[in-house]
C-alpha positions as CSV (number, residue, x, y, z in Angstrom):
1,X,13.7,62.9,19.5
2,X,17.2,61.7,18.9
3,X,18.2,60.0,15.7
4,X,18.7,56.6,17.4
5,X,15.2,56.8,19.0
6,X,13.7,57.7,15.5
7,X,15.4,54.6,13.9
8,X,14.1,52.3,16.7
9,X,10.6,53.7,16.3
10,X,10.7,53.2,12.5
11,X,12.0,49.7,13.0
12,X,9.3,48.8,15.4
13,X,6.7,50.2,13.2
14,X,8.0,48.1,10.3
15,X,7.9,45.0,12.3
16,X,4.4,45.7,13.6
17,X,3.1,46.5,10.1
18,X,4.6,43.1,8.8
19,X,2.9,41.3,11.7
20,X,-0.4,42.9,11.2
21,X,-0.2,42.1,7.5
22,X,0.3,38.4,8.3
23,X,-2.4,38.5,10.9
24,X,-4.9,40.0,8.4
25,X,-4.0,37.3,5.8
26,X,-4.0,34.3,8.1
27,X,-5.7,35.3,11.3
28,X,-9.3,34.6,10.5
29,X,-8.6,31.2,9.2
30,X,-5.9,30.2,11.6
31,X,-8.2,30.8,14.4
32,X,-10.2,27.7,13.2
33,X,-7.2,25.7,12.4
34,X,-6.3,24.3,15.7
35,X,-4.3,21.3,14.6
36,X,-1.2,21.0,12.5
37,X,-3.2,19.4,9.6
38,X,-5.7,22.2,9.6
39,X,-2.9,24.8,9.4
40,X,-1.4,22.9,6.5
41,X,-4.8,23.1,4.8
42,X,-4.9,26.8,5.3
43,X,-1.5,27.3,3.7
44,X,-2.5,25.2,0.8
45,X,-5.7,27.3,0.2
46,X,-3.7,30.5,0.6
47,X,-1.2,29.0,-2.0
48,X,-4.1,28.4,-4.4
49,X,-5.6,31.9,-4.0
50,X,-2.0,33.3,-4.7
51,X,-1.7,31.3,-8.0
52,X,-5.4,32.0,-8.9
53,X,-6.1,35.6,-7.8
54,X,-9.3,35.7,-9.9
55,X,-10.9,32.9,-7.9
56,X,-11.5,34.1,-4.3
57,X,-12.9,30.8,-3.0
58,X,-10.6,27.8,-2.6
59,X,-11.6,24.7,-4.4
60,X,-12.7,21.5,-2.7
61,X,-9.8,19.7,-4.3
62,X,-6.3,20.3,-5.4
63,X,-4.4,18.8,-8.3
64,X,-1.4,16.7,-7.4
65,X,1.7,17.8,-9.4
66,X,2.9,14.1,-9.6
67,X,-0.2,12.0,-10.4
68,X,-2.2,14.9,-11.7
69,X,-5.3,13.6,-9.9
70,X,-7.5,15.9,-7.8
71,X,-7.1,15.5,-4.0
72,X,-8.5,17.0,-0.9
73,X,-6.2,19.6,0.8
74,X,-5.7,17.4,3.8
75,X,-4.6,14.4,1.5
76,X,-1.4,16.0,0.7
77,X,0.9,18.9,1.5
78,X,2.9,21.7,-0.4
79,X,6.2,21.0,-1.9
80,X,7.7,23.9,0.0
81,X,6.9,22.2,3.3
82,X,8.8,18.9,2.4
83,X,12.3,18.5,4.0
84,X,15.0,19.5,1.5
85,X,16.7,16.2,1.1
86,X,13.5,14.4,0.1
87,X,12.6,17.3,-2.1
88,X,16.0,17.1,-3.9
89,X,15.5,13.3,-4.3
90,X,12.0,14.0,-5.9
91,X,13.6,16.5,-8.2
92,X,16.2,14.0,-9.4
93,X,13.5,11.5,-10.1
94,X,11.3,14.1,-11.9
95,X,13.7,16.4,-13.8
96,X,10.8,18.3,-15.5
97,X,9.1,19.2,-12.0
98,X,10.0,22.7,-10.6
99,X,9.8,21.8,-7.0
100,X,6.6,23.7,-6.4
101,X,2.9,22.8,-6.0
102,X,0.8,20.2,-4.2
103,X,1.8,16.6,-3.8
104,X,-0.6,13.9,-2.5
105,X,0.3,11.8,0.5
106,X,0.2,8.6,-1.6
107,X,2.9,9.9,-4.1
108,X,4.9,11.4,-1.2
109,X,4.8,8.1,0.6
110,X,6.2,6.3,-2.5
111,X,9.0,8.7,-2.9
112,X,9.8,8.6,0.8
113,X,10.0,4.8,0.5
114,X,12.4,5.0,-2.4
115,X,14.5,7.7,-0.6
116,X,14.8,5.5,2.6
117,X,15.7,2.5,0.5
118,X,18.4,4.4,-1.3
119,X,19.8,5.8,2.1
120,X,19.9,2.3,3.6
121,X,21.5,0.8,0.5
122,X,24.2,3.4,0.6
123,X,24.9,2.7,4.4
124,X,24.2,-1.1,4.6
125,X,24.7,-2.4,1.1
126,X,22.2,-4.9,0.1
127,X,18.9,-4.8,2.0
128,X,17.6,-7.7,3.8
129,X,14.0,-8.8,4.3
130,X,13.8,-7.0,7.6
131,X,15.0,-3.8,6.0
132,X,12.2,-4.1,3.4
133,X,9.6,-4.6,6.1
134,X,10.7,-1.5,7.8
135,X,10.6,0.6,4.5
136,X,7.1,-0.8,3.9
137,X,6.0,0.2,7.4
138,X,7.3,3.7,6.9
139,X,5.2,4.0,3.8
140,X,2.1,2.6,5.4
141,X,2.7,4.4,8.7
142,X,2.4,1.0,10.6
143,X,3.5,0.1,14.1
144,X,6.2,-2.5,14.2
145,X,6.4,-3.1,18.0
146,X,4.4,-6.2,18.9
147,X,4.3,-8.8,21.8
148,X,6.4,-11.6,20.3
149,X,5.8,-13.9,23.3
150,X,2.0,-13.8,23.0
151,X,2.1,-14.4,19.2
152,X,4.6,-17.3,19.6
153,X,2.3,-18.9,22.3
154,X,-0.7,-18.9,20.1
155,X,1.1,-21.0,17.4
156,X,2.2,-23.9,19.7
157,X,0.7,-27.3,19.4
158,X,-0.4,-29.6,22.3
159,X,2.8,-31.6,22.1
160,X,5.0,-28.5,22.1
161,X,3.2,-27.1,25.2
162,X,3.5,-30.5,26.8
163,X,7.2,-30.7,26.2
164,X,7.6,-27.2,27.7
165,X,5.9,-28.2,30.8
166,X,8.1,-31.3,31.1
167,X,11.2,-29.4,30.6
168,X,10.1,-26.7,33.1
169,X,9.3,-29.4,35.7
170,X,12.5,-31.4,34.9
171,X,14.7,-28.4,35.5
172,X,13.3,-27.5,38.9
173,X,14.0,-28.3,42.6
174,X,10.7,-29.9,42.8
175,X,11.8,-32.6,40.4
176,X,15.1,-33.2,42.1
177,X,13.6,-33.6,45.5
178,X,10.6,-35.7,44.3
179,X,12.9,-38.0,42.3
180,X,15.4,-38.2,45.2
181,X,12.6,-39.2,47.6
182,X,11.5,-41.9,45.1
183,X,14.9,-43.4,44.8
184,X,15.4,-43.5,48.6
185,X,11.9,-45.3,49.1
186,X,12.8,-47.7,46.2
187,X,16.0,-48.8,47.9
188,X,14.6,-48.9,51.3
189,X,11.7,-51.1,50.3
190,X,14.0,-53.5,48.4
191,X,16.7,-53.7,51.2
192,X,14.6,-53.5,54.5
193,X,10.9,-54.1,54.0
194,X,11.1,-56.6,51.3
195,X,14.4,-58.2,52.1
196,X,13.3,-61.8,51.5
197,X,10.9,-61.1,48.6
198,X,12.5,-58.0,46.9
199,X,11.2,-57.3,43.3
200,X,14.5,-55.3,42.6
201,X,17.4,-56.6,44.8
202,X,20.8,-55.2,44.9
203,X,22.4,-53.9,42.7
204,X,18.9,-52.6,41.6
205,X,19.1,-53.4,37.9
206,X,15.4,-52.4,37.3
207,X,16.0,-49.0,39.0
208,X,19.0,-48.4,36.6
209,X,16.8,-49.4,33.7
210,X,14.1,-46.9,34.6
211,X,16.7,-44.2,35.2
212,X,18.3,-44.7,31.7
213,X,15.0,-44.7,30.0
214,X,14.0,-41.5,31.8
215,X,17.2,-39.8,30.8
216,X,16.9,-41.0,27.2
217,X,13.4,-39.5,27.0
218,X,14.0,-36.4,29.0
219,X,17.0,-35.2,27.0
220,X,15.3,-34.7,23.6
221,X,12.2,-33.2,25.3
222,X,14.5,-30.5,26.9
223,X,16.2,-30.0,23.6
224,X,12.9,-29.4,21.8
225,X,12.0,-26.8,24.5
226,X,15.4,-25.2,24.1
227,X,14.9,-25.0,20.4
228,X,11.6,-23.2,20.8
229,X,13.2,-20.7,23.3
230,X,15.8,-20.0,20.7
231,X,13.2,-19.4,18.0
232,X,11.3,-17.1,20.3
233,X,14.5,-15.2,21.1
234,X,15.4,-14.9,17.4
235,X,12.0,-13.4,16.5
236,X,12.3,-11.0,19.5
237,X,15.7,-10.0,18.2
238,X,14.4,-9.4,14.7
239,X,11.4,-7.4,16.0
240,X,13.9,-5.3,18.2
241,X,16.0,-4.8,15.1
242,X,13.1,-3.5,13.1
243,X,11.8,-1.2,15.7
244,X,15.3,0.3,16.4
245,X,15.9,0.9,12.7
246,X,12.5,2.5,12.1
247,X,13.2,4.6,15.3
248,X,16.5,5.7,13.9
249,X,15.0,6.7,10.5
250,X,12.2,8.6,12.2
251,X,14.6,10.5,14.4
252,X,16.7,11.3,11.4
253,X,13.6,12.5,9.6
254,X,12.6,14.7,12.6
255,X,16.1,16.3,12.8
256,X,16.0,17.2,9.1
257,X,12.5,18.7,9.6
258,X,13.7,20.7,12.5
259,X,16.7,21.9,10.6
260,X,14.5,22.9,7.7
261,X,12.1,24.8,10.0
262,X,15.1,26.6,11.6
263,X,16.6,27.7,8.2
264,X,13.2,29.0,7.2
265,X,13.1,31.0,10.4
266,X,16.7,32.3,10.0
267,X,15.9,33.4,6.5
268,X,12.8,35.3,7.7
269,X,14.8,37.0,10.5
270,X,17.5,37.8,8.0
271,X,15.0,39.5,5.7
272,X,13.7,41.6,8.5
273,X,17.2,42.6,9.4
274,X,18.0,43.6,5.9
275,X,14.9,45.9,5.9
276,X,16.1,47.4,9.1
277,X,19.6,48.0,7.6
278,X,18.1,49.7,4.6
279,X,15.9,51.9,6.8
280,X,19.0,52.9,8.7
281,X,21.0,53.6,5.5
282,X,18.1,55.7,4.2
283,X,18.0,57.7,7.4
284,X,21.7,58.3,7.3
285,X,21.4,59.6,3.7
286,X,18.6,62.0,4.7
287,X,20.8,63.4,7.7
288,X,23.7,63.8,5.3
289,X,21.6,65.6,2.8
């Protein structure tokens, strides 16, 4: 066999042995862990066994490095799996912590809330009430999207609903045609049918009075309806702002997670490459000797 073929065989053998070692360590348990959370629990149990080699069975609970309280494995995560920016923020807040161990989701949510708050303060300056609501929703994992129109309709009183219907009817062609027909009939009755006994003869003073009163009452009713439309639009705009801000923060969080995973994968591939280079150098020294 040629030297290049021997090097290739040794490299493949090394990679296969590393893969079989990981499979023996994680295979029996990862077969059960179908979801992401179960895989995280497996890593936490492996981490505990690594730090406690005398105890072969993982405990039912893990100790949080922040609050020092016992927590279930699925109620937290390892510090190694936290994105680097958030991990550095936690280290700044806790200088005595070495950045390793188990952290419960409750403490992680608090640090994540403070981290997002600091990021927004650096970018936006002073935070508004809406920004604080978005930060709280990130900590509580709440959904901000809601049907503003339905919520607004449930709070309307009878007078407000009546004014909306009046404004809707007053701004339609049905009102214009109906009112035009009424005026034409009014004039025809007083000019043609009741010429000798007209109740509102020319110049139709009573009709002018009715029209003036109708305009005086219709204008504030329409303004009331417009004010409610503006209030509804303002609530919708605030809700859109909160949803967009949370989506932007979540997308940034996902980008950082993906970058973190890619760096870990690159480091692992780099270690395998270093091992291959060492094997090649060792084979070269053997050939020279």
